[in-house]
C-alpha positions as CSV (number, residue, x, y, z in Angstrom):
1,X,76.4,-115.0,49.0
2,X,77.7,-117.4,51.7
3,X,79.0,-114.5,53.8
4,X,75.6,-112.7,53.7
5,X,73.8,-115.9,54.7
6,X,76.2,-116.4,57.6
7,X,75.8,-112.8,58.7
8,X,72.0,-113.0,58.6
9,X,72.0,-116.3,60.6
10,X,74.4,-114.7,63.2
11,X,72.1,-111.6,63.5
12,X,69.0,-113.7,63.9
13,X,70.7,-115.8,66.6
14,X,71.8,-112.7,68.5
15,X,68.4,-111.1,68.3
16,X,66.7,-114.3,69.6
17,X,69.2,-114.6,72.4
18,X,68.7,-111.0,73.4
19,X,64.9,-111.3,73.5
20,X,65.1,-114.4,75.8
21,X,67.7,-112.8,78.0
22,X,65.7,-109.7,78.9
23,X,62.3,-111.5,79.0
24,X,63.5,-114.1,81.5
25,X,65.1,-111.6,83.8
26,X,61.9,-109.6,84.1
27,X,59.9,-112.8,84.7
28,X,62.3,-114.0,87.4
29,X,62.2,-110.6,89.2
30,X,58.4,-110.6,89.2
31,X,58.3,-114.2,90.5
32,X,60.7,-113.3,93.3
33,X,58.7,-110.2,94.2
34,X,55.4,-112.2,94.3
35,X,57.1,-114.9,96.5
36,X,58.5,-112.2,98.9
37,X,55.1,-110.5,99.1
38,X,53.4,-113.8,99.9
39,X,55.9,-114.5,102.6
40,X,55.4,-111.1,104.1
41,X,51.6,-111.5,104.1
42,X,51.9,-114.9,105.7
43,X,54.3,-113.7,108.4
44,X,52.0,-110.7,109.1
45,X,49.0,-112.9,109.4
46,X,50.7,-115.2,111.9
47,X,52.0,-112.3,113.9
48,X,48.4,-110.9,114.1
49,X,47.2,-114.3,115.3
50,X,45.2,-115.2,112.2
51,X,44.7,-118.8,111.1
52,X,46.3,-119.7,107.8
53,X,42.9,-120.3,106.2
54,X,41.8,-116.8,107.2
55,X,45.0,-115.4,105.7
56,X,44.3,-117.2,102.4
57,X,40.7,-115.9,102.4
58,X,41.8,-112.3,103.1
59,X,44.6,-112.4,100.5
60,X,43.3,-114.3,97.5
61,X,45.7,-112.8,95.0
62,X,48.8,-113.9,97.0
63,X,50.6,-117.2,96.2
64,X,49.3,-119.7,98.8
65,X,52.6,-121.6,99.0
66,X,54.5,-118.4,99.7
67,X,51.9,-117.2,102.2
68,X,52.2,-120.6,104.0
69,X,56.0,-120.4,104.0
70,X,55.9,-116.9,105.6
71,X,53.2,-118.0,108.1
72,X,55.3,-121.1,109.1
73,X,58.6,-119.1,109.4
74,X,56.9,-116.5,111.6
75,X,55.2,-119.3,113.7
76,X,58.6,-121.0,114.3
77,X,60.2,-117.6,115.1
78,X,57.4,-116.8,117.6
79,X,57.7,-120.2,119.3
80,X,61.5,-119.9,119.6
81,X,61.3,-116.5,121.1
82,X,58.1,-117.1,123.1
83,X,56.3,-114.2,121.4
84,X,52.5,-113.7,121.7
85,X,50.4,-112.6,118.7
86,X,49.8,-108.9,118.3
87,X,46.0,-108.3,118.3
88,X,45.1,-105.7,115.6
89,X,43.9,-102.4,117.2
90,X,41.6,-101.3,114.3
91,X,37.9,-102.0,114.8
92,X,36.0,-104.0,112.2
93,X,34.2,-100.9,111.1
94,X,37.5,-99.1,110.4
95,X,38.8,-102.1,108.4
96,X,35.6,-102.3,106.4
97,X,35.9,-98.6,105.5
98,X,39.6,-99.0,104.5
99,X,38.7,-102.0,102.3
100,X,35.9,-100.0,100.7
101,X,38.2,-97.2,100.0
102,X,40.8,-99.5,98.4
103,X,38.1,-101.0,96.2
104,X,37.0,-97.5,95.1
105,X,40.6,-96.4,94.5
106,X,41.2,-99.4,92.2
107,X,38.0,-98.6,90.3
108,X,39.1,-95.0,89.8
109,X,42.4,-96.0,88.4
110,X,44.7,-95.6,91.4
111,X,45.9,-99.1,92.0
112,X,45.1,-101.7,89.3
113,X,42.1,-103.8,90.2
114,X,42.6,-107.5,91.1
115,X,43.7,-109.5,88.1
116,X,40.9,-111.6,86.7
117,X,41.8,-115.2,85.9
118,X,41.7,-115.9,82.2
119,X,38.6,-117.5,80.9
120,X,39.6,-121.1,80.1
121,X,36.4,-122.7,79.4
122,X,37.8,-124.6,76.4
123,X,36.6,-128.2,76.7
124,X,40.0,-129.5,75.6
125,X,41.5,-127.9,78.7
126,X,38.9,-129.0,81.2
127,X,40.2,-132.5,81.7
128,X,43.8,-131.2,82.2
129,X,42.5,-128.7,84.7
130,X,40.6,-131.3,86.7
131,X,43.7,-133.6,86.6
132,X,46.0,-130.9,88.0
133,X,43.4,-129.8,90.6
134,X,43.2,-133.4,91.8
135,X,46.9,-133.9,91.7
136,X,47.4,-130.7,93.8
137,X,44.8,-131.9,96.3
138,X,46.3,-135.3,96.6
139,X,49.8,-133.9,97.0
140,X,48.6,-131.6,99.8
141,X,46.8,-134.5,101.5
142,X,49.9,-136.7,101.2
143,X,52.2,-134.1,102.6
144,X,50.1,-133.1,105.6
145,X,49.5,-136.7,106.5
146,X,53.3,-137.5,106.3
147,X,55.6,-137.2,109.3
148,X,57.1,-133.9,108.0
149,X,53.6,-132.4,107.3
150,X,52.3,-133.4,110.7
151,X,55.5,-131.9,112.3
152,X,54.9,-128.6,110.3
153,X,51.4,-128.4,111.6
154,X,52.5,-129.0,115.2
155,X,49.8,-131.7,115.5
156,X,50.2,-133.8,118.7
157,X,47.6,-136.4,118.0
158,X,45.5,-138.2,120.6
159,X,47.0,-137.2,123.8
160,X,45.6,-138.9,126.9
161,X,43.8,-136.6,129.4
162,X,43.5,-138.4,132.7
163,X,41.4,-135.6,134.2
164,X,38.6,-136.0,131.7
165,X,35.3,-136.5,133.5
166,X,33.1,-137.2,130.5
167,X,30.9,-135.0,128.4
168,X,29.1,-132.2,130.1
169,X,25.6,-133.0,131.4
170,X,24.0,-130.2,129.3
171,X,25.5,-131.8,126.1
172,X,24.3,-135.3,127.0
173,X,20.8,-134.0,127.8
174,X,20.7,-132.1,124.5
175,X,21.6,-135.3,122.6
176,X,19.2,-137.4,124.8
177,X,22.0,-139.8,125.9
178,X,23.6,-140.7,129.2
179,X,26.4,-142.8,130.6
180,X,23.9,-145.1,132.4
181,X,24.0,-147.8,129.7
182,X,27.8,-147.7,129.6
183,X,28.0,-147.9,133.4
184,X,25.6,-151.0,133.4
185,X,27.7,-152.8,130.8
186,X,31.2,-151.8,131.8
187,X,30.9,-150.5,135.3
188,X,31.5,-146.9,136.5
189,X,35.0,-146.0,135.2
190,X,35.2,-142.7,137.1
């Protein structure tokens, strides 16, 4: 009886270990593939001269952090090697037709359609979702306002421009303002 119980426990442990082993390997490969795809998308967007926000908009299914990493790597590479962006040669009409064809192909069963986010309208999860959305937003804000984030963006800040001659007259006229009051109070600084 003792031997049978030991054998059953050993078989159950081996079966459970085997399930986890194969399941994790597939999940890790899928995660690595998604990250590599996102980096490739980000790099291609930067090479084509697209802003990162446009890249996110055009590739909603891609992981944003991977897209940003690829965009940033390509940006650094292009700066180091003094490369200019390659302007796409396809017209907007051709791109629209290609996108329309891809949408039809997915609907007919060629490629799978875009994955739909699971419906998580459960009220118990709403508070957690709001918390993590706020945490993500605050983390992003904190990073991009830090020294490292500002460096990643290449932001130079308020750089003095000694050649600035004031706002254009057309803009001042449109707003109904002038430098006359300033000049009376502080003198002509030009």
